[in-house]
PDB file with one MODEL, atoms N, CA, C and O in Angstrom:
MODEL        1
ATOM      1  N   UNK A   1      17.412  82.146  65.976  1.00  0.00           N
ATOM      2  CA  UNK A   1      18.001  80.868  66.309  1.00  0.00           C
ATOM      3  C   UNK A   1      17.102  80.158  67.319  1.00  0.00           C
ATOM      4  O   UNK A   1      16.601  80.766  68.265  1.00  0.00           O
ATOM      5  N   UNK A   2      16.911  78.861  67.096  1.00  0.00           N
ATOM      6  CA  UNK A   2      16.046  78.093  67.985  1.00  0.00           C
ATOM      7  C   UNK A   2      16.752  77.794  69.295  1.00  0.00           C
ATOM      8  O   UNK A   2      17.905  77.361  69.300  1.00  0.00           O
ATOM      9  N   UNK A   3      16.067  78.022  70.399  1.00  0.00           N
ATOM     10  CA  UNK A   3      16.609  77.789  71.733  1.00  0.00           C
ATOM     11  C   UNK A   3      15.644  76.881  72.474  1.00  0.00           C
ATOM     12  O   UNK A   3      14.437  77.117  72.432  1.00  0.00           O
ATOM     13  N   UNK A   4      16.148  75.822  73.168  1.00  0.00           N
ATOM     14  CA  UNK A   4      15.259  74.948  73.922  1.00  0.00           C
ATOM     15  C   UNK A   4      14.554  75.697  75.045  1.00  0.00           C
ATOM     16  O   UNK A   4      15.151  76.533  75.724  1.00  0.00           O
ATOM     17  N   UNK A   5      13.286  75.386  75.226  1.00  0.00           N
ATOM     18  CA  UNK A   5      12.520  76.064  76.271  1.00  0.00           C
ATOM     19  C   UNK A   5      12.861  75.518  77.661  1.00  0.00           C
ATOM     20  O   UNK A   5      12.862  76.263  78.641  1.00  0.00           O
ATOM     21  N   UNK A   6      13.154  74.204  77.741  1.00  0.00           N
ATOM     22  CA  UNK A   6      13.477  73.562  79.018  1.00  0.00           C
ATOM     23  C   UNK A   6      14.817  72.840  78.894  1.00  0.00           C
ATOM     24  O   UNK A   6      15.227  72.451  77.800  1.00  0.00           O
ATOM     25  N   UNK A   7      15.492  72.667  80.031  1.00  0.00           N
ATOM     26  CA  UNK A   7      16.756  71.933  80.066  1.00  0.00           C
ATOM     27  C   UNK A   7      16.488  70.451  79.823  1.00  0.00           C
ATOM     28  O   UNK A   7      15.540  69.899  80.383  1.00  0.00           O
ATOM     29  N   UNK A   8      17.312  69.792  78.991  1.00  0.00           N
ATOM     30  CA  UNK A   8      17.190  68.361  78.760  1.00  0.00           C
ATOM     31  C   UNK A   8      17.777  67.619  79.948  1.00  0.00           C
ATOM     32  O   UNK A   8      18.925  67.849  80.327  1.00  0.00           O
ATOM     33  N   UNK A   9      16.983  66.724  80.539  1.00  0.00           N
ATOM     34  CA  UNK A   9      17.420  66.011  81.739  1.00  0.00           C
ATOM     35  C   UNK A   9      18.523  65.008  81.407  1.00  0.00           C
ATOM     36  O   UNK A   9      18.698  64.614  80.254  1.00  0.00           O
ATOM     37  N   UNK A  10      19.264  64.603  82.443  1.00  0.00           N
ATOM     38  CA  UNK A  10      20.340  63.630  82.265  1.00  0.00           C
ATOM     39  C   UNK A  10      19.793  62.295  81.784  1.00  0.00           C
ATOM     40  O   UNK A  10      20.399  61.635  80.939  1.00  0.00           O
ATOM     41  N   UNK A  11      18.641  61.898  82.327  1.00  0.00           N
ATOM     42  CA  UNK A  11      18.089  60.597  81.943  1.00  0.00           C
ATOM     43  C   UNK A  11      17.654  60.599  80.473  1.00  0.00           C
ATOM     44  O   UNK A  11      17.828  59.597  79.780  1.00  0.00           O
ATOM     45  N   UNK A  12      17.101  61.694  80.000  1.00  0.00           N
ATOM     46  CA  UNK A  12      16.700  61.778  78.596  1.00  0.00           C
ATOM     47  C   UNK A  12      17.930  61.766  77.680  1.00  0.00           C
ATOM     48  O   UNK A  12      17.918  61.115  76.635  1.00  0.00           O
ATOM     49  N   UNK A  13      18.971  62.473  78.065  1.00  0.00           N
ATOM     50  CA  UNK A  13      20.202  62.506  77.277  1.00  0.00           C
ATOM     51  C   UNK A  13      20.868  61.147  77.258  1.00  0.00           C
ATOM     52  O   UNK A  13      21.303  60.687  76.202  1.00  0.00           O
ATOM     53  N   UNK A  14      20.957  60.488  78.417  1.00  0.00           N
ATOM     54  CA  UNK A  14      21.637  59.205  78.505  1.00  0.00           C
ATOM     55  C   UNK A  14      20.838  58.086  77.853  1.00  0.00           C
ATOM     56  O   UNK A  14      21.428  57.147  77.320  1.00  0.00           O
ATOM     57  N   UNK A  15      19.505  58.164  77.884  1.00  0.00           N
ATOM     58  CA  UNK A  15      18.721  57.134  77.214  1.00  0.00           C
ATOM     59  C   UNK A  15      18.828  57.278  75.697  1.00  0.00           C
ATOM     60  O   UNK A  15      18.732  56.285  74.976  1.00  0.00           O
ATOM     61  N   UNK A  16      19.023  58.488  75.212  1.00  0.00           N
ATOM     62  CA  UNK A  16      19.243  58.694  73.787  1.00  0.00           C
ATOM     63  C   UNK A  16      20.602  58.133  73.381  1.00  0.00           C
ATOM     64  O   UNK A  16      20.748  57.582  72.290  1.00  0.00           O
ATOM     65  N   UNK A  17      21.607  58.273  74.267  1.00  0.00           N
ATOM     66  CA  UNK A  17      22.949  57.782  73.981  1.00  0.00           C
ATOM     67  C   UNK A  17      23.099  56.288  74.219  1.00  0.00           C
ATOM     68  O   UNK A  17      24.168  55.737  73.960  1.00  0.00           O
ATOM     69  N   UNK A  18      22.070  55.622  74.701  1.00  0.00           N
ATOM     70  CA  UNK A  18      22.163  54.194  75.016  1.00  0.00           C
ATOM     71  C   UNK A  18      22.345  53.340  73.766  1.00  0.00           C
ATOM     72  O   UNK A  18      22.780  52.194  73.879  1.00  0.00           O
ATOM     73  N   UNK A  19      22.030  53.850  72.593  1.00  0.00           N
ATOM     74  CA  UNK A  19      22.138  53.092  71.348  1.00  0.00           C
ATOM     75  C   UNK A  19      23.503  53.251  70.691  1.00  0.00           C
ATOM     76  O   UNK A  19      23.716  52.717  69.603  1.00  0.00           O
ATOM     77  N   UNK A  20      24.429  53.966  71.314  1.00  0.00           N
ATOM     78  CA  UNK A  20      25.724  54.251  70.696  1.00  0.00           C
ATOM     79  C   UNK A  20      26.798  53.227  71.049  1.00  0.00           C
ATOM     80  O   UNK A  20      27.964  53.419  70.702  1.00  0.00           O
ATOM     81  N   UNK A  21      26.432  52.152  71.727  1.00  0.00           N
ATOM     82  CA  UNK A  21      27.414  51.148  72.137  1.00  0.00           C
ATOM     83  C   UNK A  21      27.949  50.400  70.921  1.00  0.00           C
ATOM     84  O   UNK A  21      27.232  50.198  69.940  1.00  0.00           O
ATOM     85  N   UNK A  22      29.210  49.993  70.994  1.00  0.00           N
ATOM     86  CA  UNK A  22      29.841  49.242  69.915  1.00  0.00           C
ATOM     87  C   UNK A  22      29.687  47.756  70.215  1.00  0.00           C
ATOM     88  O   UNK A  22      29.993  47.307  71.319  1.00  0.00           O
ATOM     89  N   UNK A  23      29.215  47.000  69.238  1.00  0.00           N
ATOM     90  CA  UNK A  23      29.032  45.569  69.419  1.00  0.00           C
ATOM     91  C   UNK A  23      30.205  44.813  68.786  1.00  0.00           C
ATOM     92  O   UNK A  23      30.900  45.341  67.918  1.00  0.00           O
ATOM     93  N   UNK A  24      30.411  43.591  69.226  1.00  0.00           N
ATOM     94  CA  UNK A  24      31.485  42.765  68.681  1.00  0.00           C
ATOM     95  C   UNK A  24      31.133  42.352  67.252  1.00  0.00           C
ATOM     96  O   UNK A  24      29.962  42.129  66.946  1.00  0.00           O
ATOM     97  N   UNK A  25      32.133  42.248  66.373  1.00  0.00           N
ATOM     98  CA  UNK A  25      31.835  41.862  64.987  1.00  0.00           C
ATOM     99  C   UNK A  25      31.341  40.418  64.915  1.00  0.00           C
ATOM    100  O   UNK A  25      31.813  39.551  65.650  1.00  0.00           O
ATOM    101  N   UNK A  26      30.392  40.175  64.025  1.00  0.00           N
ATOM    102  CA  UNK A  26      29.877  38.825  63.865  1.00  0.00           C
ATOM    103  C   UNK A  26      30.870  38.007  63.037  1.00  0.00           C
ATOM    104  O   UNK A  26      31.539  38.538  62.150  1.00  0.00           O
ATOM    105  N   UNK A  27      30.956  36.719  63.336  1.00  0.00           N
ATOM    106  CA  UNK A  27      31.893  35.840  62.651  1.00  0.00           C
ATOM    107  C   UNK A  27      31.145  34.666  62.046  1.00  0.00           C
ATOM    108  O   UNK A  27      30.162  34.183  62.607  1.00  0.00           O
ATOM    109  N   UNK A  28      31.623  34.214  60.894  1.00  0.00           N
ATOM    110  CA  UNK A  28      31.116  32.995  60.285  1.00  0.00           C
ATOM    111  C   UNK A  28      32.309  32.076  60.047  1.00  0.00           C
ATOM    112  O   UNK A  28      33.454  32.505  60.191  1.00  0.00           O
ATOM    113  N   UNK A  29      32.057  30.815  59.685  1.00  0.00           N
ATOM    114  CA  UNK A  29      33.157  29.877  59.461  1.00  0.00           C
ATOM    115  C   UNK A  29      33.421  29.747  57.970  1.00  0.00           C
ATOM    116  O   UNK A  29      32.503  29.774  57.150  1.00  0.00           O
ATOM    117  N   UNK A  30      34.687  29.606  57.644  1.00  0.00           N
ATOM    118  CA  UNK A  30      35.100  29.430  56.249  1.00  0.00           C
ATOM    119  C   UNK A  30      34.657  28.045  55.779  1.00  0.00           C
ATOM    120  O   UNK A  30      34.789  27.068  56.517  1.00  0.00           O
ATOM    121  N   UNK A  31      34.137  27.957  54.569  1.00  0.00           N
ATOM    122  CA  UNK A  31      33.666  26.672  54.047  1.00  0.00           C
ATOM    123  C   UNK A  31      34.828  25.755  53.649  1.00  0.00           C
ATOM    124  O   UNK A  31      34.642  24.548  53.497  1.00  0.00           O
ATOM    125  N   UNK A  32      36.018  26.326  53.480  1.00  0.00           N
ATOM    126  CA  UNK A  32      37.167  25.533  53.067  1.00  0.00           C
ATOM    127  C   UNK A  32      38.008  25.059  54.257  1.00  0.00           C
ATOM    128  O   UNK A  32      38.277  23.865  54.386  1.00  0.00           O
ATOM    129  N   UNK A  33      38.428  25.997  55.135  1.00  0.00           N
ATOM    130  CA  UNK A  33      39.347  25.643  56.225  1.00  0.00           C
ATOM    131  C   UNK A  33      38.690  25.680  57.606  1.00  0.00           C
ATOM    132  O   UNK A  33      39.360  25.389  58.597  1.00  0.00           O
ATOM    133  N   UNK A  34      37.428  26.019  57.706  1.00  0.00           N
ATOM    134  CA  UNK A  34      36.655  26.053  58.948  1.00  0.00           C
ATOM    135  C   UNK A  34      37.177  27.056  59.969  1.00  0.00           C
ATOM    136  O   UNK A  34      36.865  26.932  61.154  1.00  0.00           O
ATOM    137  N   UNK A  35      37.958  28.043  59.549  1.00  0.00           N
ATOM    138  CA  UNK A  35      38.457  29.089  60.440  1.00  0.00           C
ATOM    139  C   UNK A  35      37.400  30.178  60.578  1.00  0.00           C
ATOM    140  O   UNK A  35      36.640  30.402  59.636  1.00  0.00           O
ATOM    141  N   UNK A  36      37.324  30.867  61.723  1.00  0.00           N
ATOM    142  CA  UNK A  36      36.386  31.989  61.833  1.00  0.00           C
ATOM    143  C   UNK A  36      36.820  33.157  60.974  1.00  0.00           C
ATOM    144  O   UNK A  36      38.003  33.495  60.922  1.00  0.00           O
ATOM    145  N   UNK A  37      35.853  33.780  60.292  1.00  0.00           N
ATOM    146  CA  UNK A  37      36.143  34.897  59.398  1.00  0.00           C
ATOM    147  C   UNK A  37      34.972  35.859  59.388  1.00  0.00           C
ATOM    148  O   UNK A  37      33.865  35.498  59.788  1.00  0.00           O
ATOM    149  N   UNK A  38      35.206  37.083  58.933  1.00  0.00           N
ATOM    150  CA  UNK A  38      34.137  38.060  58.802  1.00  0.00           C
ATOM    151  C   UNK A  38      33.235  37.630  57.641  1.00  0.00           C
ATOM    152  O   UNK A  38      33.742  37.197  56.606  1.00  0.00           O
ATOM    153  N   UNK A  39      31.910  37.739  57.787  1.00  0.00           N
ATOM    154  CA  UNK A  39      31.023  37.334  56.698  1.00  0.00           C
ATOM    155  C   UNK A  39      31.158  38.249  55.486  1.00  0.00           C
ATOM    156  O   UNK A  39      31.438  39.440  55.629  1.00  0.00           O
ATOM    157  N   UNK A  40      30.963  37.700  54.307  1.00  0.00           N
ATOM    158  CA  UNK A  40      31.011  38.408  53.022  1.00  0.00           C
ATOM    159  C   UNK A  40      32.396  38.958  52.711  1.00  0.00           C
ATOM    160  O   UNK A  40      32.529  39.979  52.036  1.00  0.00           O
ATOM    161  N   UNK A  41      33.443  38.269  53.212  1.00  0.00           N
ATOM    162  CA  UNK A  41      34.813  38.673  52.937  1.00  0.00           C
ATOM    163  C   UNK A  41      35.650  37.437  52.632  1.00  0.00           C
ATOM    164  O   UNK A  41      35.289  36.325  53.020  1.00  0.00           O
ATOM    165  N   UNK A  42      36.764  37.632  51.940  1.00  0.00           N
ATOM    166  CA  UNK A  42      37.670  36.534  51.635  1.00  0.00           C
ATOM    167  C   UNK A  42      38.309  36.051  52.932  1.00  0.00           C
ATOM    168  O   UNK A  42      38.665  36.857  53.792  1.00  0.00           O
ATOM    169  N   UNK A  43      38.455  34.743  53.072  1.00  0.00           N
ATOM    170  CA  UNK A  43      39.069  34.165  54.268  1.00  0.00           C
ATOM    171  C   UNK A  43      40.538  34.583  54.323  1.00  0.00           C
ATOM    172  O   UNK A  43      41.271  34.370  53.356  1.00  0.00           O
ATOM    173  N   UNK A  44      40.986  35.179  55.442  1.00  0.00           N
ATOM    174  CA  UNK A  44      42.386  35.607  55.523  1.00  0.00           C
ATOM    175  C   UNK A  44      43.368  34.437  55.661  1.00  0.00           C
ATOM    176  O   UNK A  44      44.561  34.611  55.413  1.00  0.00           O
ATOM    177  N   UNK A  45      42.893  33.262  56.049  1.00  0.00           N
ATOM    178  CA  UNK A  45      43.788  32.109  56.242  1.00  0.00           C
ATOM    179  C   UNK A  45      44.055  31.359  54.938  1.00  0.00           C
ATOM    180  O   UNK A  45      45.197  31.007  54.643  1.00  0.00           O
ATOM    181  N   UNK A  46      42.984  31.112  54.148  1.00  0.00           N
ATOM    182  CA  UNK A  46      43.162  30.289  52.946  1.00  0.00           C
ATOM    183  C   UNK A  46      42.877  31.033  51.640  1.00  0.00           C
ATOM    184  O   UNK A  46      43.250  30.545  50.573  1.00  0.00           O
ATOM    185  N   UNK A  47      42.230  32.193  51.693  1.00  0.00           N
ATOM    186  CA  UNK A  47      41.983  32.970  50.478  1.00  0.00           C
ATOM    187  C   UNK A  47      40.771  32.533  49.686  1.00  0.00           C
ATOM    188  O   UNK A  47      40.637  32.907  48.520  1.00  0.00           O
ATOM    189  N   UNK A  48      39.886  31.755  50.279  1.00  0.00           N
ATOM    190  CA  UNK A  48      38.691  31.279  49.581  1.00  0.00           C
ATOM    191  C   UNK A  48      37.504  32.169  49.894  1.00  0.00           C
ATOM    192  O   UNK A  48      37.440  32.789  50.955  1.00  0.00           O
ATOM    193  N   UNK A  49      36.551  32.228  48.947  1.00  0.00           N
ATOM    194  CA  UNK A  49      35.283  32.929  49.147  1.00  0.00           C
ATOM    195  C   UNK A  49      34.230  32.259  48.288  1.00  0.00           C
ATOM    196  O   UNK A  49      34.432  32.075  47.088  1.00  0.00           O
ATOM    197  N   UNK A  50      33.112  31.893  48.885  1.00  0.00           N
ATOM    198  CA  UNK A  50      31.982  31.247  48.209  1.00  0.00           C
ATOM    199  C   UNK A  50      32.399  29.988  47.440  1.00  0.00           C
ATOM    200  O   UNK A  50      31.984  29.783  46.299  1.00  0.00           O
ATOM    201  N   UNK A  51      33.219  29.155  48.074  1.00  0.00           N
ATOM    202  CA  UNK A  51      33.554  27.861  47.500  1.00  0.00           C
ATOM    203  C   UNK A  51      34.619  27.867  46.420  1.00  0.00           C
ATOM    204  O   UNK A  51      34.817  26.844  45.764  1.00  0.00           O
ATOM    205  N   UNK A  52      35.312  28.977  46.207  1.00  0.00           N
ATOM    206  CA  UNK A  52      36.388  28.992  45.211  1.00  0.00           C
ATOM    207  C   UNK A  52      37.523  29.872  45.712  1.00  0.00           C
ATOM    208  O   UNK A  52      37.316  30.773  46.525  1.00  0.00           O
ATOM    209  N   UNK A  53      38.735  29.594  45.211  1.00  0.00           N
ATOM    210  CA  UNK A  53      39.909  30.348  45.625  1.00  0.00           C
ATOM    211  C   UNK A  53      39.939  31.685  44.901  1.00  0.00           C
ATOM    212  O   UNK A  53      39.910  31.736  43.671  1.00  0.00           O
ATOM    213  N   UNK A  54      39.996  32.752  45.661  1.00  0.00           N
ATOM    214  CA  UNK A  54      39.982  34.093  45.098  1.00  0.00           C
ATOM    215  C   UNK A  54      41.368  34.723  45.183  1.00  0.00           C
ATOM    216  O   UNK A  54      41.814  35.390  44.250  1.00  0.00           O
ATOM    217  N   UNK A  55      42.042  34.507  46.308  1.00  0.00           N
ATOM    218  CA  UNK A  55      43.362  35.075  46.539  1.00  0.00           C
ATOM    219  C   UNK A  55      44.320  33.955  46.858  1.00  0.00           C
ATOM    220  O   UNK A  55      44.019  33.106  47.698  1.00  0.00           O
ATOM    221  N   UNK A  56      45.483  33.932  46.201  1.00  0.00           N
ATOM    222  CA  UNK A  56      46.495  32.930  46.499  1.00  0.00           C
ATOM    223  C   UNK A  56      47.281  33.365  47.734  1.00  0.00           C
ATOM    224  O   UNK A  56      47.915  34.420  47.734  1.00  0.00           O
ATOM    225  N   UNK A  57      47.236  32.546  48.785  1.00  0.00           N
ATOM    226  CA  UNK A  57      47.920  32.851  50.042  1.00  0.00           C
ATOM    227  C   UNK A  57      49.224  32.075  50.078  1.00  0.00           C
ATOM    228  O   UNK A  57      49.229  30.856  49.906  1.00  0.00           O
ATOM    229  N   UNK A  58      50.348  32.786  50.303  1.00  0.00           N
ATOM    230  CA  UNK A  58      51.665  32.136  50.433  1.00  0.00           C
ATOM    231  C   UNK A  58      51.834  31.652  51.860  1.00  0.00           C
ATOM    232  O   UNK A  58      51.544  32.390  52.801  1.00  0.00           O
ATOM    233  N   UNK A  59      52.301  30.417  52.035  1.00  0.00           N
ATOM    234  CA  UNK A  59      52.525  29.876  53.384  1.00  0.00           C
ATOM    235  C   UNK A  59      53.982  29.714  53.655  1.00  0.00           C
ATOM    236  O   UNK A  59      54.363  29.271  54.739  1.00  0.00           O
TER     237      UNK A  59
ENDMDL
END
């Protein structure tokens, strides 16, 4: 079994973990109702995607 020859320092461990942060989701605007929505998904407010109605939303 492989065993490390030297102890991994805190700074080396923490700098490796520096890339694990969670970022906020990016938002785009709906072309129909101008509401913020996740990109490449159907708009939850109006049901449109790429300029056409995909899902009928009951109001």
